C-alpha positions in Angstrom: 84.5 100.1 149.4 82.2 103.6 150.4 84.7 105.4 147.6 84.3 102.7 145.2 80.6 102.9 145.7 80.9 107.1 144.8 83.2 106.7 142.1 81.1 103.7 140.4 78.0 105.6 140.8 79.8 109.1 139.2 81.4 106.9 136.3 78.1 105.8 135.0 76.2 109.6 135.3 79.6 110.8 133.6 79.0 108.4 131.0 75.1 109.3 130.5 75.9 112.3 127.8 77.9 110.0 126.0 75.2 106.9 125.5 72.9 110.2 124.7 75.4 111.6 122.2 75.4 108.0 120.3 71.5 108.9 118.4 70.6 112.6 117.1 67.8 114.9 118.1 65.2 116.0 116.2 66.5 119.3 116.5 69.8 118.1 114.8 68.3 116.6 112.5 66.0 119.8 111.1 69.6 121.8 111.1 71.8 119.5 109.0 68.4 119.2 106.7 68.6 123.1 106.7 72.3 123.1 106.5 72.1 120.7 103.4 69.7 122.7 101.7 71.6 125.8 102.0 74.5 124.2 100.4 73.1 123.2 97.6 71.5 126.3 96.8 75.2 127.8 97.3 77.2 125.2 95.8 74.6 124.2 93.0 73.4 120.3 92.5 76.5 118.7 91.4 78.8 119.6 93.9 76.0 119.2 96.1 74.9 116.0 95.4 78.0 114.6 95.8 79.0 116.1 99.1 75.8 114.6 100.2 76.4 110.6 99.1 79.9 111.2 100.8 79.7 108.9 103.9 82.9 110.8 105.4 81.5 114.0 104.4 79.8 117.1 106.7 76.3 115.4 106.3 76.5 112.2 107.6 76.8 112.7 111.7 76.4 109.3 113.9 73.0 107.5 112.5 71.9 110.4 111.0 72.2 111.6 107.0 70.8 113.3 104.4 68.8 111.6 101.6 67.6 113.9 98.4 64.8 112.8 96.4 63.3 114.4 93.1 59.8 115.1 92.9 59.7 111.8 90.6 60.4 109.6 93.7 64.3 109.5 92.3 66.8 109.7 94.9 69.4 111.9 93.8 72.3 111.7 97.1 72.3 109.3 99.6 74.5 109.4 102.6 74.2 106.2 104.2 73.6 103.7 100.5 75.6 105.0 96.9 73.8 102.0 95.3 70.4 103.9 96.0 71.5 107.0 93.7 69.6 107.2 90.5 66.4 104.6 91.6 63.0 105.1 91.4 62.0 104.6 95.0 58.2 105.7 94.9 56.8 102.4 95.3 59.5 101.2 98.1 57.4 99.9 101.7 58.5 99.8 105.0 57.8 96.5 107.0 54.6 97.3 107.5 53.6 97.8 104.2 53.6 102.1 104.0 54.9 103.5 100.8 56.8 105.8 102.4 58.6 107.4 100.1 55.3 108.0 97.5 54.1 109.8 101.0 57.0 111.4 101.4 56.4 113.2 97.6 52.8 113.6 98.2 53.6 115.8 101.4 56.1 117.4 99.4 53.5 118.9 97.2 52.3 121.0 99.9 56.0 123.0 99.9 56.5 123.4 103.5 58.7 121.0 105.6 57.6 118.1 107.1 57.8 115.1 109.7 57.3 112.0 108.3 57.2 108.6 110.6 57.9 104.8 109.2 60.5 102.1 110.1 63.8 101.9 108.4 67.1 100.1 108.7 69.3 101.8 111.0 72.8 101.9 109.3 74.2 101.9 113.1 72.6 98.9 114.5 71.4 97.8 111.6 67.4 97.0 112.9 64.6 97.7 111.3 63.7 100.7 114.0 61.0 103.1 114.1 62.1 106.7 112.3 61.1 110.3 111.8 62.1 111.7 108.9 62.1 115.5 108.7 61.7 116.8 104.9 62.5 120.4 103.6 61.1 120.3 99.8 63.0 122.5 97.4 61.7 123.6 94.2 62.0 119.8 92.5 63.8 118.6 95.2 62.9 116.8 98.5 65.8 117.0 101.0 65.7 114.7 104.7 67.3 113.8 107.3 65.7 111.5 110.1 66.3 110.6 113.8 65.6 106.3 114.9 63.4 106.4 117.6 64.2 104.4 120.5 
């Protein structure tokens, strides 16, 4: 009986990192945004937007995906929902009425990276969850990747 209990406890602790690894961390999101920004600079917009929008590509990991906006609020690339590409989302609101894309575009005018909080549907869970988005302005683009907060 004792041996089974020890094995059960060991199994729970062994599984814990796997459960934690389900969701990305802020440092992982920052690194992915920086990687996507570098990829765009090196490979150009056409190839960059295509790779970022590829759900099986290098810019999609667990519940992290990259979104690229123009400074006009139009989606140029989207790693989770290709139907958003080409749409102006400037007036889009979260469940609390926050115009998060408009706010994001305004924050990007400062030309420095930033974090932004809002609520959004998690593509993995399907639930509306608090999210924080790391964004890197680059010329007339805003490259973003977010973390769902549990």
